[in-house]
C-alpha positions, 0 to 999 in steps of 0.5 A, a space after each residue: 517461474 511461478 504462475 500459480 498464487 502462493 499463499 502464506 500465513 506468518 504465525 508469531 512464535 513464543 520467541 520475540 521476533 520469531 515468525 513462521 510462514 507455512 504455506 497455504 491451500 489455494 482460495 475459492 475465488 482467488 482468480 480476481 486477483 491475477 486479473 486486477 490493474 491494482 488491489 490493497 487490503 484494509 483489515 480482511 476488506 480487499 479493494 480490487 480495480 480490474 482492467 476492464 474497469 470493475 471496482 470492487 470490494 471482496 471480504 476474505 474469510 480464512 478460516 474458508 480460505 474464500 473471497 466473498 464480494 460485498 460492493 461492485 461498481 463499473 468505474 469505467 476506468 481501470 485503476 492503478 493504485 487503491 488506496 482506503 482512508 478513515 474521514 470523519 469516523 467513514 472508510 473511504 477509498 482513493 482509486 488514482 489513473 495514472 494515465 489520465 492522473 485522475 484521483 476518484 475519492 470514493 466513500 464506502 457504503 454498505 452495499 456501494 461506492 458512493 463517488 464523492 469528488 475527482 481531482 485531476 489537473 492537465 496542466 501546469 503541477 499535472 497530476 498524471 504519471 504518479 507510481 506511488 499514491 497514498 492516503 494516510 490520517 495527519 493529526 486531525 485532517 487526512 492526507 495523501 502523498 504522490 510520487 513519480 519514479 521517473 520524474 521525482 515529482 512528490 506532492 502532498 494534498 490534504 483533502 478538506 470537507 468544503 461545506 457545499 461539495 463532499 470533497 476538496 484537495 489542497 495541496 500542502 507541500 511540492 518538493 523534486 526528490 531524486 528519481 527511482 525511489 520505489 516499494 513504499 512500505 507506510 506505517 505508524 509508530 507512536 502516533 507518528 507516520 513514517 514510510 520506507 522506500 528503497 531506490 535501486 540506481 543509487 542502491 539506497 533504502 531510507 525510512 522517512 518520517 511526515 513533519 508535523 506541520 505537513 507544509 514541512 512534507 517528509 524527511 529522512 529519518 533512517 539512511 544507507 539502511 540495508 537490504 538486498 537491491 535484488 529486492 522487487 517488492 514490499 509491503 507493511 504487515 502488522 506483527 506481533 511486537 508492532 509494524 514491519 514488511 515484506 520482502 520479495 525477491 521475484 528473480 530467486 524467490 526470497 521471502 523475508 519478514 521484517 519488524 521496523 526498530 522503533 528508533 527507525 534506523 533499520 529492522 530486526 529479520 523474524 523470518 526468511 523462507 525460499 519460496 517459488 521465483 517468478 511472482 510480480 506481486 505481494 499482497 500481504 492482508 491484515 486478518 484477526 487471526 495473523 498476515 496471511 501473504 498472497 505472492 501473485 
């Protein structure tokens, strides 16, 4: 079983659809990753929520193998989901606490997080328990999705900019999906929004597309896709030929790099490598020098 963080670079080769995975030395200050309740990356900017309620942004330097703290905030509670997004040409962060059903929205300023609004429903269509949360640009608006793998509840919300408050939230679509979907990987092709998801309970792997009209939600465009149900972690990656995903199997240490096909009917495996088993979290950092992969 793996205890140390494993780092790899994914370097494109001259031959199409070929990537080399190269082990890297540890990063200075990487211990912060192992203590996180949630983390996500936007380019070289890494957002981290700690179990003690500290929320921070650090800059990853792939050349010096260091983390440089940029912003820190005592949010007073840990978040289980983080998702950065752009709104009004400004970087924002969605931070979600699943036990209380709290969606906190922050504008990311040069030296601090500016809280914009909090969205929470404790009765009726409650907001607690979501296992996947993701914010994204949708045509000329900004949306965020939320899914609960235990109940199948799936929701799509739109962020609004009211005249008297920084941000508002309206629900645009709701549906009850099958229970058990996990390992979502969100990506764009031709300006359209797609996501990959798998369901070990039903031995199912799909790629879905968000409709032009947000009120119509999403629908599957690729179904019965081939992926080992032993896959425990996935993450979107920016490859030379287009978007793809990294897949990792905790039980046997199988690590693969895969490029999505443009018709969303599958993918091409660009690299496969056996690494240390036992890691419970996968992080992909899409730096200017290429993707970095951390198994935590």
